[in-house]
C-alpha positions in Angstrom: 10.6 -21.3 19.1 6.8 -21.5 17.4 7.4 -18.4 15.6 10.4 -19.6 14.0 8.7 -22.6 12.8 5.5 -20.9 11.6 8.3 -17.9 9.7 10.0 -21.7 8.5 7.2 -23.4 7.2 5.5 -20.1 5.6 8.5 -19.6 3.5 8.9 -23.3 2.1 4.9 -22.9 1.5 5.1 -19.8 -0.1 8.4 -20.7 -2.5 7.5 -24.2 -3.0 4.7 -24.0 -5.6 4.7 -20.6 -6.9 1.4 -19.8 -8.2 0.1 -17.3 -10.7 -2.2 -16.3 -8.4 0.9 -15.6 -5.8 2.4 -13.5 -8.8 -1.1 -11.9 -9.4 -1.3 -10.8 -5.6 2.4 -9.2 -5.7 1.9 -7.5 -8.9 -1.1 -6.0 -7.6 0.1 -4.8 -4.6 3.2 -3.5 -6.2 1.2 -1.5 -8.9 -1.2 0.0 -6.1 2.0 1.2 -4.0 3.9 2.6 -7.2 0.6 4.4 -8.1 -0.1 5.7 -5.1 3.8 6.8 -4.1 3.5 8.5 -7.8 0.1 10.4 -7.6 0.5 11.6 -4.1 4.2 13.0 -4.9 2.9 14.8 -8.0 0.0 16.3 -6.1 2.0 17.0 -2.9 4.4 18.9 -5.5 1.5 20.8 -7.2 -0.1 21.7 -4.0 2.7 23.0 -2.4 4.1 24.8 -5.2 0.6 26.4 -6.0 0.3 27.2 -2.4 4.3 28.4 -1.9 3.4 31.2 -5.2 0.0 32.1 -3.8 1.5 33.0 0.3 4.8 34.1 -1.5 3.5 36.5 -4.0 -0.2 37.2 -3.5 -0.9 37.0 0.0 1.2 36.4 3.3 1.3 34.3 5.6 -0.8 37.0 8.5 -2.4 39.7 7.8 -3.7 42.6 10.4 -6.1 45.6 9.2 -4.0 48.5 11.2 -7.3 51.1 10.1 -9.4 49.2 12.3 -7.9 50.4 15.6 -7.3 54.2 16.1 -4.4 56.2 18.0 -2.1 53.4 16.6 0.5 54.2 14.0 2.3 51.9 11.7 5.8 52.8 13.5 4.2 51.2 16.6 3.2 48.0 14.9 6.2 47.4 13.3 8.2 47.9 16.7 6.0 45.6 18.3 6.3 42.6 15.6 10.0 43.1 15.8 9.9 41.3 19.1 8.8 37.9 17.8 11.8 35.9 16.0 9.4 34.1 14.3 8.2 37.2 12.1 10.8 37.0 9.2 9.2 39.8 7.4 6.5 43.2 8.0 5.2 44.3 4.9 2.6 47.3 5.1 0.6 46.9 1.5 -2.7 48.2 0.1 -5.1 46.4 -2.2 -7.3 48.8 -4.6 -9.3 48.1 -8.0 -9.0 50.6 -11.0 -9.4 50.4 -14.8 -6.4 50.3 -16.8 -6.5 51.6 -20.4 -4.0 51.2 -23.0 -3.9 52.6 -26.5 -6.1 49.4 -27.4 -8.2 47.9 -24.5 -9.7 48.8 -21.1 -9.6 46.7 -18.3 -10.5 46.4 -14.6 -7.8 45.6 -12.6 -6.4 44.9 -8.9 -3.9 47.2 -8.1 -1.7 46.2 -5.4 1.0 49.0 -3.5 4.0 47.8 -2.0 7.0 49.6 -0.7 9.8 50.6 -3.0 12.0 48.0 -1.5 9.9 45.4 -1.1 12.5 43.0 -2.8 14.5 44.0 0.1 12.5 43.3 3.4 10.4 40.1 1.7 12.7 37.6 0.6 9.7 35.0 -0.5 8.3 37.4 -2.9 11.7 37.8 -4.3 12.6 34.5 -4.9 9.2 33.5 -5.9 8.3 36.6 -8.3 9.5 36.2 -12.0 10.2 39.7 -14.8 10.7 38.2 -17.8 10.8 41.7 -19.2 12.3 44.6 -17.7 13.2 44.8 -14.4 11.4 45.5 -10.9 11.7 49.2 -10.2 9.1 50.6 -8.6 11.5 53.8 -7.5 9.5 56.6 -9.4 5.7 57.8 -8.7 4.7 57.0 -12.1 6.5 53.0 -12.7 3.8 50.2 -13.0 4.4 46.8 -13.4 2.1 44.4 -14.7 1.1 40.8 -14.9 2.7 39.3 -17.9 -0.7 37.9 -19.3 -2.3 41.3 -18.7 0.2 42.7 -20.8 -0.5 40.1 -23.5 -3.9 41.0 -23.6 -4.2 44.7 -23.9 -1.3 44.9 -26.2 1.2 46.2 -24.3 5.3 46.3 -23.9 7.4 47.2 -21.3 8.0 51.2 -22.1 4.7 51.8 -23.0 2.5 54.1 -21.3 -0.7 53.4 -19.6 -3.2 55.4 -17.4 -5.1 54.1 -14.3 -8.8 55.2 -13.2 -9.6 54.9 -9.5 -12.6 56.1 -7.4 -11.9 57.9 -4.1 -14.9 57.5 -1.2 -16.4 55.3 0.6 -19.8 56.2 -0.7 -20.1 55.3 -4.5 -23.0 58.4 -5.1 -19.9 60.7 -3.6 -17.1 59.1 -4.9 -14.3 61.1 -6.9 -12.3 60.0 -10.0 -8.9 60.2 -10.1 -6.8 59.5 -13.1 -2.5 58.9 -13.3 -0.3 58.0 -16.2 2.1 55.1 -15.5 5.4 53.9 -17.2 5.7 50.3 -17.8 9.2 49.3 -16.5 8.5 45.3 -16.1 6.1 42.2 -16.7 5.7 40.3 -13.7 4.9 36.2 -13.8 3.9 34.6 -10.4 2.8 31.6 -11.6 -0.5 31.9 -11.2 -3.0 32.7 -13.9 -5.4 34.5 -12.6 -3.1 37.1 -10.7 -1.2 37.8 -13.7 -3.9 38.6 -16.3 -5.7 40.9 -13.7 -2.7 42.5 -11.5 -0.5 45.8 -11.4 2.0 46.5 -8.8 2.8 50.3 -8.0 4.2 51.8 -4.6 2.6 53.1 -1.7 3.8 56.8 -2.8 1.3 56.3 -5.6 -1.5 55.0 -3.8 -2.0 57.4 -1.6 -2.6 60.3 -4.3 -4.5 57.6 -6.4 -6.8 56.3 -3.6 -6.4 59.4 -1.4 -5.6 57.0 1.5 -3.7 57.3 4.4 -0.7 55.2 6.3 -2.9 53.8 8.7 -5.6 52.3 6.2 -2.6 49.9 4.8 -2.9 46.4 5.2 0.2 44.2 7.1 1.4 41.5 5.6 3.8 39.2 8.1 5.8 36.4 6.9 6.9 33.9 9.3 9.6 31.0 9.9 7.0 28.4 9.8 3.6 28.9 8.1 2.1 25.9 10.3 3.1 28.0 13.4 1.0 30.8 12.4 -1.9 30.3 14.9 0.6 30.5 17.5 2.1 33.8 16.3 -1.3 35.1 16.2 -1.8 34.5 19.7 1.2 36.3 20.5 0.3 39.7 18.9 -3.3 39.5 21.1 -1.0 39.2 24.0 1.1 41.7 23.1 -1.4 44.7 22.4 -2.9 43.8 18.8 -5.7 42.2 20.4 -8.2 44.9 18.6 -7.0 44.3 15.1 -8.7 42.2 12.7 -6.0 39.7 12.1 -6.3 36.5 9.8 -4.0 33.9 8.8 -3.3 32.1 5.4 -5.9 29.6 6.1 -8.5 31.7 7.2 -7.9 33.6 3.6 -7.3 30.9 1.3 -9.3 28.1 3.6 -12.1 26.9 1.1 -9.0 26.8 -1.6 -6.9 24.7 0.5 -9.5 22.3 1.8 -10.3 21.5 -1.3 -6.9 20.6 -2.3 -6.5 18.5 0.9 -9.5 16.8 0.3 -9.0 15.8 -3.1 -5.5 14.5 -1.8 -7.3 12.4 0.3 -10.3 11.3 -2.6 -7.8 10.2 -5.1 -5.7 8.5 -2.5 -8.7 6.5 -1.9 -9.4 5.5 -5.0 -6.0 4.1 -6.1 -5.9 2.3 -2.6 -8.9 0.3 -4.4 -5.8 -1.2 -6.1 -4.2 -2.4 -3.3 -7.6 -3.8 -2.1 -8.0 -5.6 -5.3 -4.4 -7.6 -5.1 -5.8 -8.1 -1.5 -8.7 -10.3 -3.1 -6.0 -11.9 -4.8 -4.1 -13.1 -1.8 -7.4 -14.3 -0.4 -7.5 -16.7 -3.8 -4.0 -17.8 -3.9 -3.9 -18.8 0.0 -7.4 -20.6 -0.5 -5.7 -22.0 -4.0 -2.8 -23.2 -1.5 -5.0 -24.6 1.0 -6.5 -27.0 -1.3 -3.1 -27.9 -2.8 -1.3 -28.4 0.4 -4.6 -30.3 2.4 -2.0 -33.5 2.9 0.8 -31.7 4.5 -1.9 -29.5 6.7 -3.2 -32.7 7.9 0.3 -34.1 9.2 1.5 -31.2 10.7 -2.0 -31.3 12.7 -1.4 -35.3 13.3 1.9 -34.5 14.5 1.0 -31.7 17.3 0.6 -28.6 15.3 -1.9 -26.6 17.1 -4.7 -24.4 14.9 -2.8 -21.3 16.1 0.2 -22.5 14.5 -1.5 -23.2 11.0 -3.2 -20.2 11.1 0.2 -18.0 11.6 1.7 -19.9 8.5 -0.5 -18.3 6.4 -0.7 -15.1 8.1 2.8 -14.9 7.5 2.3 -16.2 3.8 0.1 -12.8 3.6 2.6 -10.8 5.2 5.3 -12.0 2.9 3.0 -11.0 -0.3 2.7 -7.9 1.4 6.1 -6.8 2.0 7.5 -8.2 -1.0 4.5 -6.5 -3.1 5.7 -3.3 -1.1 9.3 -3.2 -1.4 8.9 -3.5 -5.3 6.2 -0.8 -5.0 8.4 1.7 -3.3 11.4 1.2 -5.4 9.8 1.5 -8.9 7.7 4.2 -7.3 10.6 6.0 -6.2 12.5 5.5 -9.9 9.3 6.8 -11.7 8.7 10.1 -9.6 12.2 11.1 -9.4 11.6 10.1 -13.6 8.3 11.4 -14.5 9.6 14.2 -16.6 11.7 12.3 -18.5 9.1 9.6 -18.9 6.3 12.2 -19.9 8.8 13.4 -22.6 9.4 10.1 -23.9 5.8 9.4 -24.0 4.8 12.5 -26.1 7.7 11.7 -28.5 6.4 8.5 -29.0 2.8 9.5 -29.4 3.6 12.7 -31.3 5.9 10.1 -33.6 3.1 7.7 -34.0 0.7 10.5 -35.4 3.1 11.9 -37.7 3.5 8.6 -39.3 -0.3 8.5 -39.2 -0.7 11.7 -40.7 2.2 11.4 -43.5 0.8 7.7 -44.3 -3.2 8.6 -44.3 -3.7 12.4 -43.9 -1.3 13.7 -45.9 -2.8 12.9 -49.4 -5.6 14.0 -48.3 -4.6 17.6 -47.9 -5.6 18.0 -44.8 -3.9 20.1 -41.9 -1.1 18.6 -39.7 -2.1 17.6 -36.6 -1.4 19.4 -33.5 1.6 17.9 -31.3 0.2 16.1 -28.3 1.3 17.5 -24.8 0.5 15.6 -21.3 0.8 19.2 -19.5 0.8 21.9 -21.9 2.1 25.3 -20.7 -0.8 27.2 -22.4 -3.7 25.2 -20.1 -1.8 24.3 -17.0 0.5 27.2 -16.6 3.4 25.2 -15.9 7.3 25.6 -16.0 7.5 21.8 -15.1 5.9 18.7 -13.2 6.8 19.8 -9.7 6.9 16.5 -7.2 7.7 16.4 -3.8 8.3 12.7 -2.0 7.4 12.8 1.9 8.7 10.1 3.8 5.4 10.0 5.7 3.0 9.3 2.7 5.4 6.3 1.5 5.6 4.7 4.8 2.0 4.9 5.4 0.9 3.4 2.0 3.9 0.3 2.7 2.4 -0.1 6.2 -1.2 -0.1 4.5 -0.4 -2.3 2.0 0.9 -5.0 4.3 -1.8 -4.6 6.8 -4.2 -5.3 3.9 -2.3 -8.0 3.1 -2.2 -9.8 6.4 -5.9 -8.9 7.0 -6.7 -11.1 3.4 -4.9 -14.1 4.6 -6.6 -14.1 7.8 -9.4 -15.8 6.3 -8.0 -19.0 4.4 -5.6 -19.2 7.2 -8.5 -20.0 9.9 -9.7 -22.5 6.9 -7.1 -24.2 7.0 -6.5 -24.3 10.7 -10.1 -25.7 11.4 -8.9 -28.5 9.0 -9.7 -32.5 11.0 -6.6 -34.2 10.6 -7.6 -37.7 10.3 -10.0 -36.6 7.4 -7.9 -35.1 5.8 -5.4 -37.8 5.8 -7.5 -40.5 5.2 -9.1 -39.1 1.8 -5.6 -38.1 0.4 
């Protein structure tokens, strides 16, 4: 009964005299929730897209080095791994370095050797790799695919011939140079600029001759159903006869990079959360003003038997209402902005470029100054993106909303205690 009365009176207090401070409080909370949802969704999209491109096209979920253990063939390893249903693909590969020479340029590159049927055995690689020119064909020993940025840098096209120089032998002083001519059959794009400007793909048979290696020296890359269960797969491998192999998970390989991305998300989220805290201070001010305005009513309530705890509940519920309203508005607008972010960016670019062209025509064109370059929020040449990836995570939205409400309720506690401690006789006397 007391809770029903508290909710009823809180609603009456909040709606009877809707102040500018109350409106600002709700708007600040809404703006904070909107910003957090949009920022976190865009960061989730960027991080997950970035992680997927790296793991699917340039590395693996789990890798093991077969040449660290003697008397163990590649076929035996594949047989053991085939027993685990969490493992969806097993790809032997080799990473090496060499010098690529075209007609115009010479450049050091990373050479990645795959099985000829890599597209058949690695679905993730097939899904993520893009071939803007030519085709993905490693069927012949003299076929090579170059990164799109690498081909542009050294001035070659599909159908051209290039030579690759490598050095065989572990000791540098005893290393023997090896030279082979390749035909460019395609250009690839992984979506990660650093790889696309420095990597070439060949098949394993070419790698055996080019680097002078054996099957047992290959690295084995595994793709699994759930990348976040990689440690469980590793434990299974170590209990299945592969305990002497050198095994790494995707987090071991890219720990610094992915931890930096995670810390960036936490840091930006904390900074944006300060907007909601600013809204909380407005709630404090709003409820203190309400307390001052409602002194007489509070005194009457105390005089007719309202306890301090009831008065406290009334003002805390006011803060709760503000938090819920602000969060609801923020979630709705946050979803709308996130789902239409590319259209919003395009509209903003259109407006800015229109104003720039108008400014140029009115003031710069008569002076024979060159036209201004069009403004782009996310330029392809800088960010290497095909769009703005966004991913809305339910738990992010839920945590942001709950946190906004908790901050609002917490901010309401001080003015609620101030109202509850008012003495009814003195309040009524001076009113």
